C-alpha positions in Angstrom: 91.0 114.0 79.7 93.4 111.8 78.5 92.8 109.9 74.9 92.6 106.2 74.9 93.2 103.5 72.4 91.7 99.9 73.1 95.6 98.6 75.0 94.6 100.9 76.9 92.1 98.0 77.9 94.2 95.5 78.3 91.6 92.2 78.7 90.0 93.9 75.6 92.8 94.3 74.3 93.7 90.0 74.4 90.5 89.6 74.3 90.2 91.2 70.9 94.1 89.9 69.3 93.5 86.2 70.2 90.0 86.5 67.4 91.7 88.5 65.0 94.1 85.5 65.3 92.0 82.9 64.9 90.4 85.0 62.0 94.0 85.4 59.6 93.6 89.3 60.7 95.9 91.7 62.3 95.0 93.6 65.7 93.9 96.9 64.5 94.7 99.5 68.0 91.6 101.9 67.7 90.9 105.2 69.0 88.3 105.3 71.8 85.5 107.6 71.8 83.9 107.9 74.9 81.3 110.6 74.0 78.9 108.4 72.2 75.6 107.6 72.5 73.0 104.8 71.5 74.9 102.1 70.3 78.8 101.3 70.2 79.9 101.5 66.8 83.2 102.1 64.8 83.6 105.2 62.1 86.7 106.5 60.5 88.8 104.3 62.4 87.6 105.3 66.1 84.8 103.5 68.7 82.7 105.8 70.0 81.7 104.1 72.8 77.9 104.2 74.2 77.2 105.6 78.1 79.5 102.4 80.0 78.5 102.6 83.9 81.5 100.6 85.1 84.6 99.1 83.3 83.4 95.5 82.7 80.3 97.4 80.7 83.4 99.3 78.7 85.6 96.5 78.0 81.7 94.9 76.9 81.3 97.5 74.2 84.5 97.4 73.0 85.0 94.2 71.4 81.1 93.1 70.7 81.9 97.4 69.1 84.8 95.7 67.1 83.6 92.3 66.1 79.7 93.0 66.2 79.2 96.0 64.4 79.8 94.6 60.8 80.0 97.5 58.5 83.1 98.7 60.6 85.0 95.5 60.6 84.2 95.1 57.0 86.1 98.9 56.4 89.1 97.2 58.4 89.9 94.3 57.0 87.9 93.9 53.8 85.8 91.4 54.5 82.6 90.3 57.5 83.2 87.9 60.2 80.2 85.5 60.7 79.9 85.3 64.7 76.6 85.1 66.3 76.1 88.1 68.2 74.2 87.0 70.8 75.9 84.1 71.7 79.0 86.2 71.7 77.9 88.9 73.8 76.4 86.3 76.3 79.6 84.5 76.4 81.4 88.0 76.9 79.7 88.7 79.8 79.7 85.8 81.9 83.7 85.7 81.5 83.5 89.5 82.3 81.2 88.6 85.3 84.0 86.9 86.7 86.2 88.9 87.6 84.4 92.1 87.2 80.7 91.9 88.9 79.8 95.2 89.9 77.2 96.2 92.6 74.6 98.4 91.2 74.2 100.0 94.6 78.0 100.8 94.9 78.9 104.1 95.3 80.9 105.0 92.6 82.5 108.5 94.4 84.2 106.0 96.8 87.5 107.1 96.5 90.8 106.2 99.0 94.2 106.8 99.0 97.2 104.8 100.4 101.0 104.4 99.2 102.7 101.4 97.6 104.7 100.6 100.5 101.4 99.1 102.4 101.3 96.5 99.7 103.7 94.5 101.1 104.2 92.5 97.7 104.5 95.4 95.9 107.3 97.3 98.3 109.1 93.6 98.3 109.3 93.0 94.7 110.3 97.3 94.0 114.0 96.8 96.8 114.6 93.0 96.8 114.5 92.6 93.1 113.2 95.3 90.8 116.2 98.1 93.0 118.7 95.4 92.3 118.6 94.5 89.5 118.1 98.3 87.7 119.8 100.6 90.2 116.9 102.6 90.5 116.0 105.0 93.6 112.7 103.4 95.3 109.7 105.1 95.5 106.3 105.3 97.6 103.7 106.4 95.2 100.7 107.5 95.6 98.2 105.1 95.6 94.8 105.8 94.3 91.8 103.7 94.9 88.6 103.9 93.0 85.9 103.3 90.3 86.2 104.5 87.3 84.8 103.2 83.8 87.2 105.0 81.9 90.6 103.7 83.1 91.6 100.4 83.1 92.5 97.3 85.7 95.2 99.2 87.3 97.3 102.7 84.7 99.9 104.3 85.7 99.7 108.6 85.6 102.7 110.7 86.0 102.6 113.8 86.9 101.8 115.5 83.8 99.2 113.2 83.3 98.1 113.2 86.3 97.3 117.4 86.1 95.4 116.6 83.3 93.7 114.1 84.5 92.6 115.2 87.9 92.1 118.8 86.8 94.7 119.8 88.3 93.3 118.4 91.9 96.3 115.7 92.1 99.9 117.4 90.9 102.3 114.5 92.2 102.4 110.6 90.0 100.1 108.3 91.6 98.8 104.5 90.1 95.2 104.0 89.7 93.6 100.9 91.1 90.0 100.6 89.8 87.8 98.8 92.2 85.3 98.0 88.9 87.4 94.8 88.9 86.0 92.5 91.4 83.9 90.2 92.3 82.9 86.8 94.4 85.7 85.4 92.4 89.1 85.3 94.4 90.7 86.1 90.8 89.6 89.5 90.2 91.4 89.9 93.4 94.5 88.2 91.8 94.2 90.0 88.3 94.5 93.3 90.0 97.5 92.7 92.0 99.1 91.9 88.6 97.5 94.5 87.2 99.3 96.8 90.3 102.3 95.1 89.5 103.1 96.6 85.9 101.4 99.6 86.8 104.4 100.0 89.4 106.9 98.2 86.8 106.1 101.8 84.3 106.2 103.9 87.4 110.2 103.8 87.3 109.8 104.5 83.3 111.1 100.2 82.6 109.5 98.1 80.4 107.3 95.4 81.8 107.3 92.9 79.4 111.2 93.3 79.5 111.8 93.2 83.4 109.3 90.2 83.4 111.8 88.2 80.4 114.9 89.2 82.4 113.7 88.0 85.7 112.0 84.8 84.5 115.5 84.2 82.7 117.9 85.0 85.5 118.3 83.8 89.5 116.1 86.3 90.5 112.8 84.5 89.1 113.3 82.3 92.6 113.3 85.5 94.4 109.9 86.5 92.6 108.3 83.1 93.0 109.3 83.1 97.2 107.6 86.5 97.4 104.6 85.3 95.3 104.7 81.9 98.2 104.9 84.4 100.8 101.8 86.1 99.1 99.5 83.5 98.7 100.6 81.3 101.3 101.6 77.9 99.2 98.3 78.5 97.3 99.6 77.1 93.8 96.5 77.7 92.2 97.1 81.2 92.4 100.3 81.3 91.9 100.7 79.9 88.7 97.4 82.1 88.2 99.0 84.9 88.7 102.6 84.1 86.4 100.8 82.4 83.9 98.2 85.4 83.4 101.2 87.7 84.0 102.8 85.9 81.1 100.0 86.5 78.9 99.4 89.7 79.4 102.9 90.8 78.4 103.0 87.9 75.7 106.4 86.3 77.0 106.5 82.5 77.1 107.2 80.7 79.9 106.1 76.6 80.8 104.3 75.6 83.1 107.1 72.9 84.6 109.3 76.0 84.5 106.4 77.4 86.7 106.0 74.3 89.1 110.0 74.0 89.1 110.6 77.5 90.4 108.1 76.9 93.2 109.3 73.9 94.6 112.4 76.3 95.0 110.8 79.2 96.8 109.1 76.5 99.2 113.2 74.9 100.0 114.6 78.9 100.7 111.3 79.2 102.6 111.8 76.5 104.9 115.6 77.3 104.7 115.2 80.6 106.6 116.5 82.2 103.3 112.9 84.6 103.6 112.3 87.1 106.3 109.9 86.2 109.0 106.2 88.0 108.9 105.8 87.6 112.1 104.6 90.9 113.9 107.8 91.2 116.7 109.8 92.1 113.2 107.1 94.2 112.3 108.9 97.8 114.0 112.2 97.1 113.2 111.1 96.5 109.5 108.9 100.1 109.7 112.4 101.9 111.2 114.3 100.5 108.2 111.3 101.5 105.7 110.9 105.1 107.5 113.8 106.9 105.8 112.9 105.8 102.5 109.1 105.8 102.4 108.8 109.5 104.2 105.5 110.8 105.8 102.6 108.5 107.2 100.0 110.7 107.1 97.3 108.5 108.2 99.2 107.7 111.2 100.3 111.2 111.9 97.0 112.0 112.0 95.9 109.5 114.1 98.4 110.7 116.3 97.3 114.3 116.3 93.6 113.0 117.7 94.7 111.3 120.2 97.0 113.9 121.5 94.4 117.0 120.8 91.9 114.4 123.1 94.6 113.9 126.0 95.0 117.4 126.4 91.4 119.0 126.2 91.2 116.3 129.2 94.3 118.0 130.6 93.0 121.5 130.3 89.6 120.2 131.5 91.4 119.1 135.1 93.1 122.0 135.0 90.4 124.4 135.4 88.3 121.7 138.3 90.9 121.4 140.7 94.2 124.0 140.2 94.5 128.2 139.5 94.5 128.6 136.0 98.3 129.9 136.5 99.5 126.7 138.7 101.0 123.8 137.0 99.4 120.8 136.5 101.5 117.4 138.6 103.1 114.6 137.0 101.1 112.4 138.5 98.2 114.0 137.6 99.1 113.4 133.9 99.7 110.0 134.1 96.8 109.4 135.7 95.0 111.2 132.9 97.0 109.5 130.5 95.9 105.8 132.1 92.4 106.6 131.9 92.2 106.6 128.1 94.2 103.5 128.2 91.2 100.7 129.8 92.0 97.8 128.5 90.2 93.9 129.0 92.4 91.8 131.5 91.3 88.8 130.2 93.0 89.2 126.7 96.9 88.1 126.5 99.4 91.3 125.4 99.3 89.9 122.1 95.6 90.3 121.4 96.2 94.2 123.1 99.3 94.7 120.9 96.9 93.9 117.7 94.9 97.0 118.3 97.0 99.2 120.3 100.2 99.3 118.3 101.1 101.6 116.1 102.9 99.7 112.8 100.8 97.9 109.9 
C-alpha cells in the first residue's frame, strides 16, 4: 500500500489550510496511517486514523484529528486551538454530505473499467488543448471506477504505482475514479469531473497548476470555456462552479468577471459554428478518426463476438436440420437466419431504432 499524506486528499487539505490561515499558522502536511483503532489521533507527526468506511468518513477523520486532538495540535504549533468540538464536527459532516453521501447499502466491491476517450469532455480537452499547447502524444488511459476510503476523489497511478497498489493485478497506468464522491447534489458529479481533469493532466507528467495558469492567460481559455459550455449545455451555474472550484484546488487567482466574459465568448463561438456539432450523424466519422489513436475497444469487440457466436450457432442448427453436414448452406438461407435476429418495431422511426442498434457510443 502506497503511503499518503493529507495533501493526497485535496478537500481535506483545502479545509485544513483555510482554518490554519485564519489562526495564523502554517499548514502541516502530515503522513496518514490507516491502521489505527478507536479514535483518530496524532502521534509522532502521523495521523493514525480510526477504521473509516468511505471517502467522506476518511476526510472527516483527517480534519477532526488535525484540530480536535488538542495534544497533537499543541505539539505542532505550541498553542491550543479553541473550537467547539460538537458544532465543528456537525458542520463538517453536513458539508461533506453535500458532496459525498454514500448509502450503506452500496456494493463496495463494485468495479468497472473504462477508457478516457469515453469521456468526451476530457478527451476533447486532451486532443484540442493539451496536445496542442504542450505537444504531447495523445493516450487513451485506462479509467477504473470503484469505491475506496483510502483514495481521493480521483487519482492517477503510473505503471509502477499501479502494480504496487493492485498487488500486480494491473500492470499499466490508470486513473481511479472514486464513486464515493456521489450525492443527490449535482455538484458532486461536477467535483468528480474536476478531479478527473486534474489527474488526467498529471498522467502526461505535467503540473496541473502550471497548465491551467497557462490556459487562463492565453487564447486557449476561450476554447476551454467552449468545451465546458458544450458539456453543461449553457448551465452557467455549473460552469462557474467548475472553474471556481478548479482554481481553488490549484490555488489559481481568477476573477469571476473573467469567467462571465469567457462564457460569453464561448457562447458566441458556439453559435457561429466554431465548435463541431455533436449530432449523431457526425459520430461515426469522429469514431473513425479516433480509432487509430485510442486503440482497441474491448467492450465493443466482446459484444460483436457474442452476436457472431449466436449467429453461427443458429447456422449449425439449421445445417443439421435441413442439409447434409458436408454440404454448404445457400446464401439466401444465411440472410434469412440473420434477418430473424434483427426483428424491429415497425412503429418506430429510423433514428429511434438506430439509437439502440448502432455500434458507436
